[in-house]
Steps between C-alpha positions, in 0.01 A plus 500: 500500500704319770292383781586664836503165694594660826148659519209302641345247254170688506658845457366650172837682422722190478505560116608863528297806374317511174555867427300516181191383679569708810531826305168428333340447838676800665582762242719701746751229506592549129689830582746285710578223260869474405704233334722271703866563388590138513216326307294801364184378663257744653547596862480816727767692703439326844673801669228726375237498764225629262583217248483230781155650612371496148610129468341404820171678403493296173587181673221552753246566226603201286532237753302601814216708356605802712409796290619777719826510703677811617698638793659831597854590385784385736319182615636149446433356152477118546602240244192320420663150417666496846191618689263239342756234564451554881112477451550160307722352759251609766240309314716193507549547885113495528483195279744328726276582789196372324335827464475492114274296272684268267364643168750746347670558829244778582409612839142485645497884415216614708637319801877590469574814700849667467661786704761709308737693738639810348305480179656827364344744250468250224310237706664257269483166704116533567419589137708210372373248766134613443543464116693172500331310768183702602632545849362764726758752660532753763782725402678711779756769497633770732494764222187686443615592143539131425168406632329775301693392172418138575130573545505693167639189322256282663189726427613527121476122458152369546586136460697489803363805699299279740782279587747754642476745787768730637577586865728763624747398777483793739790355716840497311639268789230227435445264221196271562370676802242758395444336171375142586162550653339256766338200342679546158681212349759497225646207314809696414695814585758630252757785520783651303667666806715802495866392454728784613588606855518871409438768242872504421506131437196530274638773285827293474301201382297706262803647332653157471180375325487801276867444390437125442204582273700765306805263459724691743408856413455728785199723563518871375521712810286761327207247460196546711551287803153346486577380141858352612339325787184382306590133567567568867155577626399682820616472855252236601580293187884519545608494862404459868700511813705181513421418141344175365608276781362731771161528304472132455566428855240749614258325260588171653432633859164639392411177317485325836221732604299409186583132457155384518377746230758414231585171334832606343708808565745578218773755432748559208867492633743701272816402689548126515749544791198616714331163457675310786423790737135509395465123546653527840248776588214282375626204723493712793154618413396128489393494143375154420604506132756710303548482114732688264413556139762596257422707200697643208454763220810494268806491693320653813434240779223590748313303770218518750464335830172348623387404855204387699410391848241248422579134422170405317500509124207760487384740777119456461404815698 
């Protein structure tokens, strides 16, 4: 198979998917295997949410020893290769900050603490980070259903159960406040923020994604809305007042309060045009260091921004 060179060098999905092995590991996936019309290789219909969910479950079993993974219908179904890329680049960030041991680029697992903002029903970042690097996580969300589903996933996987705990954010206007407790220290925070400014924008974006996956076909109006928007997610996953830029600016403002308790704050930035405004906000907040990491999955380019307020290589608190 062609190597997906855009993915991180340590990403286990650079060589594509071995569907023959994956279907043996997760039998439910076999029902969704089809032939690619161009080269007749095995694939799935990536516009079929159930097919993507089955593929993800198989990948998690094969590569990350995660035996159980589920989430309620209508919640975001994350692409595993892209999600784990973020984790690998975060590991690189820690290595640059001299927080990693040299052997195999592995973190000192019992000492690396990470906060995931908006973990979602799948709790995907903590599960991947705990499996790949033995990191410990606090996973937060404002949605009680997401927290319940995340806890179910964690409790069903004994190998990582002790490394992840969930916290419900009771104040939808806050991000770190109410989650980071006094005397806690995190080496990293990570976040996949809500992108859209309104429900209307979110619905438009979801419909566009659905049509792209279906090669221009439009959704049948008679279809169940939850099925049609299966890739769209719930309100908290999709949109907030002011969209992505407002959310990250709020995160920056709160990060100043907790600057002594976090080594690196990080957040995905979907819209590259937002970067200059975010950097300006960080300079106004007097961040001592700002980094941008570019990532790619296929033709899709993504990125995350990282900032901190301490100049030393390692906060020894």
